[in-house]
C-alpha positions in Angstrom: 9.3 -93.9 40.3 10.5 -96.5 42.9 9.9 -94.9 46.3 10.3 -97.6 48.9 13.7 -98.2 50.6 15.5 -101.1 48.9 15.7 -104.2 51.1 16.8 -107.8 50.6 14.1 -109.1 53.0 11.8 -110.3 50.3 14.7 -111.9 48.3 15.7 -113.8 51.5 12.1 -115.1 52.0 11.9 -116.1 48.3 15.2 -117.9 48.4 14.3 -119.7 51.6 10.9 -120.7 50.2 12.7 -122.3 47.2 15.1 -124.2 49.4 18.1 -122.1 48.5 19.2 -121.7 52.1 22.9 -121.3 51.3 22.1 -118.2 49.2 19.8 -116.7 51.8 22.5 -117.4 54.4 25.1 -115.4 52.4 22.7 -112.5 52.0 21.5 -112.4 55.6 23.9 -109.6 56.7 24.0 -107.8 53.4 22.3 -104.6 52.3 20.9 -103.5 49.0 21.4 -100.2 47.1 19.9 -99.6 43.7 22.1 -97.7 41.2 19.6 -96.3 38.7 21.1 -95.2 35.4 19.8 -92.6 32.9 19.4 -95.3 30.2 16.0 -96.5 29.3 15.2 -100.2 29.5 12.8 -102.4 27.7 9.6 -100.9 29.1 8.2 -97.4 28.6 10.6 -95.1 30.5 11.9 -97.8 32.7 15.5 -97.1 33.8 18.2 -99.7 33.7 19.3 -100.4 37.3 22.2 -102.3 38.9 21.5 -104.0 42.3 24.5 -103.3 44.5 24.7 -105.8 47.3 27.0 -104.8 50.2 28.1 -107.8 52.3 30.7 -108.4 55.1 34.1 -109.5 53.8 33.6 -113.2 54.3 30.2 -113.3 52.7 31.4 -111.0 49.9 34.1 -113.4 49.0 31.6 -116.3 48.8 29.1 -114.2 46.9 31.5 -113.1 44.2 32.7 -116.7 43.8 29.2 -118.1 43.2 28.6 -120.0 40.0 26.9 -117.9 37.3 23.6 -119.9 37.7 23.5 -119.1 41.4 24.2 -115.4 40.8 21.4 -115.5 38.2 19.1 -117.0 40.8 19.7 -114.0 43.1 19.1 -111.7 40.2 15.8 -113.5 39.3 14.6 -113.2 42.9 15.5 -109.5 42.9 13.5 -109.0 39.7 10.5 -110.8 41.3 10.6 -108.5 44.4 11.4 -105.4 42.3 9.7 -106.2 38.9 10.4 -104.0 35.9 7.6 -101.5 35.3 6.9 -98.6 33.1 8.3 -95.3 34.6 10.2 -97.3 37.2 13.4 -99.3 37.7 14.4 -102.4 35.6 17.1 -104.4 37.4 19.4 -105.8 34.8 22.5 -106.8 36.8 23.9 -107.3 40.3 27.2 -106.2 41.7 28.7 -107.6 45.0 30.7 -105.1 47.1 32.4 -105.2 50.4 30.6 -103.6 53.3 33.7 -102.3 55.1 31.6 -101.1 58.1 30.4 -104.7 58.8 32.4 -107.0 61.0 33.1 -110.5 59.8 31.4 -113.3 61.7 34.7 -114.4 63.4 36.0 -110.9 64.3 34.6 -109.3 67.5 34.9 -105.5 67.8 37.5 -105.5 70.5 40.0 -107.7 68.6 39.6 -105.7 65.4 41.8 -102.8 66.7 44.3 -105.1 68.2 44.8 -106.9 64.9 45.7 -103.6 63.1 49.3 -103.4 64.3 51.7 -101.6 62.1 55.4 -102.6 62.0 
């Protein structure tokens, strides 16, 4: 079974190599989690897996608004870094989620608390 800690590092390198800098830029502060299901995939005992990409709010908004072909390009890169194998994961989809612990690029730590004023 898949034992290494999931990372977007290889995906970033692949996207940059292919000249897809804007996609790599959107993923630079993101993290990856693999949600492995109990459902078998197309290979012997491969498990269908969703790649969950957690990104800061600004990047999340842009990622979820990407055209289908650009989301597919990220999925293809993920599959190249984490290829489907027998008795291992088979990434079939991606899901973009907000990383609420990450600050946005324009929001320093000190001003975050000040902006949360209740009436």
